[in-house]
Each structure stands twice: as structure tokens, then as C-alpha cells.
NUMAR-237805 format. One record per residue: x, y, z of N, C-alpha, C, O in turn. Coordinates in steps of 0.2 Angstrom, whole numbers, plus 2048, in hexadecimal, padded with zeros to 3 digits. Layout:
<atoms>
XYZXYZXYZXYZ;...
</atoms>
This chain:
<atoms>
7787EA78877E7E97857817EF78277D7F277F;7877F178378A7F77807907F577C7957F2780;7917F67767977F477279B7FA77279A80076F;7A17FA7757A67FF7757AB7FF76F7AF80476F;7AA7FB76B7AF7FB7657AE8017617A980475F;7B48047607B580A75C7B58117607B681675D;7B38107667B381676A7BA81876D7BE81376E;7BC81E76E7C38207707C38227777BE82277B;7C98247797C98277807C582D7827C483177D;7C382D7887BF83378A7B883178B7B682B78C;7B383678B7AC83578D7A98337877A9836782;7A582E7877A182B78179A829783799828789;79582A77E78E82878078D82277B78D823775;78C81D77E78B81677A78481477A78081477F;78281277477B80F77377A80977777F805777;77580777A77480177E76E7FD77A7697FF778;7707F677A76B7F27777697ED77D76D7EB781;7627EC77C75F7E878275D7E277F7597E277A;75F7DC78275C7D67807587D378675B7D378C;7537CF78574F7CD78A74E7C578974E7C3783;74D7C178E74C7BA78D7457B978A7417BD78B;7447B378873D7B17857387B178B73A7B1790;7327B278972C7B378D72D7B979272A7B8798;7317BE7907317C479472F7CA7907317CA78A;72C7CE79372A7D478F72E7DA79272F7DC797;7307DE78D7347E478E72F7EA78E72C7EB78A;72F7ED79472B7F379572E7F979372A7FD790;7347FA79573780179473E8007947417FD799;74280479074980579174A80D79374881178E;74C80E79874D81579B75281979875281F797;75881679675D81A79376081678D76281078D;75F81978776281678176981678076D81377C;76C81B78477481C78477681C78B77381E790;77D81A78C78081A79278681E79178981E78C;78982279778F82579679582179979481D79E;79A8207957A081C7967A68207957A7824790;7AA82079A7B182379A7B681E7987B781979C;7BA81F7937BF81A7917C681D7927C7823790;7CA81A7967D081C7987D68187957D5812793;7DC81B7957E28177937E38127997E381379F;7E580C7967E780679B7EF80779C7F3808798;7F18087A37F88087A57FA8037AA7F58007AD;8008027AB8037FE7B08098027B380D8047B0;8088027BA80D8067BE8108027C480C7FE7C7;8168027C58197FF7CB8178037D18188097D2;8157FF7D68138027DD8167FE7E38177F87E2;8188027E881C7FE7ED8177FA7F28117FC7F2;8197F57F58167F17F98177F480081D7F5802;8127F58048127F880B80F7F38108097F080E;8127F281580F7ED81A80E7F18218127F5823;8097EF8248077F182B8077EB8308047E682E;80B7EB83580B7E683A8067E783F8067ED842;8027E38417FD7E38467FE7DE84C8017D984B;7FC7E08527FD7DC8588047DB85A8067D685C;8087E085980F7E085B80F7E186380C7E6865;8127DC8668127DC86E8157E387081A7E586D;8137E58768167EB87A81D7E987B81F7E487D;8217EE87A8287ED87B82C7EA8758327E8876;8297E987082B7E586A82B7EA8648277EF864;82F7E885F8307EC8598317E78538357E3854;82F7E984D8317E58478377E78448397ED843;83B7E28438427E48408447DF83A8407D983A;8497E083784B7DB8328467D982D8457D382B;8427DE82B83C7DC82683E7DD81F8427E181D;83C7D881B83C7D88148367D68118327D2814;8347D980B82E7D880782F7D58008337D87FD;82C7D07FE82D7CD7F88277CB7F48237C77F7;8257CF7EF8287D47EB8287DB7EF8237DC7F3;82D7DF7EE82D7E67F18287EA7ED8267EF7F0;8277E97E78227ED7E381E7E87DF8207E37DD;8187EB7DD8147E77D88117EC7D38117F27D4;8107E97CD80D7ED7C88067ED7C88027E87C9;8037F37C87FC7F57C87FA7F77C17FD7FC7BF;7F57F47BF7F27F67B87EB7F77B87E77F47BC;7E97FB7B37E27FD7B37E18047B07E68067AC;7DB8077B17DA80D7AE7DF8127B17E08127B7;7E18177AD7E681C7AF7E481F7B57E98207BA;7DE8227B67DC8267BC7DC8217C27DE8247C8;7DA81B7C27DA8177C77E18157CA7E38157CF;7E58137C57EC8117C67F08177C97F48167CE;7EE81D7C77F28237CA7F08247D17F48277D4;7EA8227D37E88237DA7EB81E7DF7EA81F7E5;7EE8187DC7F18137E17F78157E37FC8177E0;7F88167EA7FE8187ED8038127EF8098127EE;80080C7F08048067F27FF8007F27F98007F2;8027FA7F27FF7F47F38007F27FB8067F27FD;7FB7F27FE7FB7F28067F97EB8087F47E8806;7FC7E980E7FA7E38117FC7E38198007E881B;7F87DF81D7F97DF8247FC7D88267FB7D3823;8017D982B8047D282E8027D28358047D7839;7FF7CD8377FD7CC83F8037C88428047C3840;8067CB84680C7C884980A7C384F80F7C1853;8047C28508027BE8568057B78548047B484F;8087B485980B7AD8598117AD8558137A8853;8157B385581B7B38528207AF85581F7AD85B;8267AD85282B7A98558307AE8588337B2854;8317AE85E8357B386283D7B286083F7AC860;8407B785E8477B785C8497B385684F7B2854;8447B28528457AF84B8427B384683D7B7847;8447B18408417B583A83B7B183883A7AB838;8357B583782F7B283682D7B582F82E7BA82D;82A7B082B8287B28248207B082381E7AA825;81D7B58218157B481F8147B68198177BB816;80E7B481680C7B78108067BB8118017B9815;8067C180F8007C68107FD7C78098007C8804;7F67C980A7F27CA8047F37D28037F37D6808;7F37D47FD7F47DB7FB7EE7DE7F97EA7DB7F6;7ED7E47FA7E87E87F77EA7EF7F57EE7F27F8;7E87F17EF7EA7F87ED7E67FD7F17E07FD7F1;7EA8027F37E78077F77EA80E7F57EF80F7F2;7E68147F67E881A7F47EB81E7FA7EC81B800;7ED8247FA7F08287FF7EC8288067EF82980B;7E58288057E182880B7E082180E7DC820812;7E381C80B7E381580D7DC81280C7DB80D80F;7D98148077D38118057D480C7FF7D980E7FB;7D18077FE7D28027F97D08057F27CB8097F2;7D48047ED7D38067E67D18007E27D47FB7E2;7CB8007E07C87FA7DC7C97FB7D47CC8007D2;7C77F67D17C87F57CA7CF7F67C77D07F97C1;7D47F47CB7DB7F47C87DD7EC7C97DB7E97CD;7E37EB7C57E67E47C67ED7E57C97F07EA7C8;7EF7E07CD7F67E07CF7F97DA7CD7F67D57CC;8007DB7CC8047D57C98057CF7CE8067CA7CD;8037D17D58037CC7DA7FE7CE7DF7FE7D47E1;7FA7C97E17F57CA7E77F87C97EE7F57CB7F3;7FE7C77EE8027C57F48097C77F480C7C87EF;80B7C87FB8137C97FC8157C58028117C4806;81B7C380181E7BF8078227C480B8267C8809;8207C48128247C98168287C581B8257C181F;82E7C781C8327C48218347C98268367CF824;8347C782C8357CC8328377C98388367C3839;83A7CD83D83C7CA8438397CF8488397D5848;8367CC84E8337D08538397D185883B7CC85B;83B7D78598407D985E83E7DC8648397E0864;8427DB8698417DF86F8437E686E8487E886A;8407EB8728417F28718417F587883D7F387C;8467F98798477FC88084980487F84D80587A;84780888384980F88384F80F88984E80D88E;85481388785A81388B85C81B88B85B81E886;85F81D89186282489186882488C86C82088B;86882A88986E82C88587283188887183688A;87982F88987E83388C883834886886830883;88483B88588983D88088E84288488D848884;89483F88689984388989C84788389D84587E;89E84E8858A28528818A98538848AA85488A;8AE8518808B48518828B985587D8B7856877;8BE85787F8C385A87B8C386287B8BE86587E;8C88658788C886C8778C486E8718C586B86C;8C08748718BD87686B8C087D8698BE87F864;8C587F86C8C988586A8C888B86F8C388B872;8CD88F86F8CD8958748C789A8728C589D877;8C689A86C8C189F86A8BA89D8698B68A0866;8B989686B8B289386A8B08918718B488F875;8A98918718A688E8778A088A87589D88B871;89F88487989A88087889488387B893884881;88F88587788988987988388487A87F88687E;88387F87687D87B87787E873875882872870;87C86F87887C86887687586587587186487A;87386386F86C86186E86C85986C86E857867;86A85587186A84E87086384C87486284F879;86084787285B84487685D84187C86283F87D;85884188185A83E88885A83788785E83388B;85683488385582D88385582B87B85382F877;85782487A85682187385381A874853817879;85081886E84D81186E85380C86B85580E866;85480786E85880286B8547FB86A84F7FA86D;8567F78658527F18648577EC86285D7ED860;8557E586385A7E08628567D98648597D4863;
</atoms>
């Protein structure tokens, strides 16, 4: 047991008390003190981010909303500072075509490298995601140039993509 009462922020060395059950013999305590780092407790709002999996070929997610859009992450300042977002995945297998779909996804705090951050609390463990699976198609883009640009000017270049994606 280590009593943290009276210690301040930063690195501290705390005395350890060892208690053993009856009919047990204590042979050795290897460390009389342990190192403990005490940090400021903070709470910061972080965005909720969603990844859709199993999106069928030729389809795209549209009309998406997330509730809540942000969650409060609390804990040690260094850990909370490393959290980039509250992340969840939505599997669109079995979606209703042409309709708005709503699912509840579990959230996990992650850092910029998308690794889970432990020992923090979130104001919500879940978020509701509403989405529509839409058809997606690539079509040619035709941009006609019309009209006069002036006697002293010449159209030297027209930069447009050959195709664009549409969804609906």
C-alpha cells in the first residue's frame, strides 16, 4: 500500500507498506519506495470520428451525422493531450438501400497514430451514427468555353479534370 496524501505534482518517491494475510511469512520486500508521477487532472473536448467498413463496390456514404459529435475526455494531462479523437467503426453490411440507417457505435480514445489511449475517461462510450449508402458513378466532365475574352487576351490553358464522381 502506498499513501499519496500530501504529495504534489511531479515525480515523487512514496514509502510502501506491506501487509500479509495470517499464516503467511514475509520473506523480503525488495523496494521500500516506489516512484509515482502525479499529474494535473484535465478534461478536454475531442471530436468523434467514424470509419465505415464493408462499403459495397460502387457505393459511398452520404448524409452522415454523429450524435454526440464531440465527447469530453478526462484524465492525466499527458494522456488526455495524446488523444486525437474518440473513434468508432460502423459495419454497413445489411444496410437498408435508399434509406437513412442509424446505428450505435462504441467509442475508443485514440492518438494520432490510431493507437488506443488507456487510463482516460470519456463522457460517452457510444455515439449514434445516421448515414445513407448512396450509389456512386464516375462521369466525363465537359466544360465548354463560350464568349469573347477580349481582343488583347487569349485563352492559353483550360485546366479541368476529365472525369468527376457523382453520388445520389
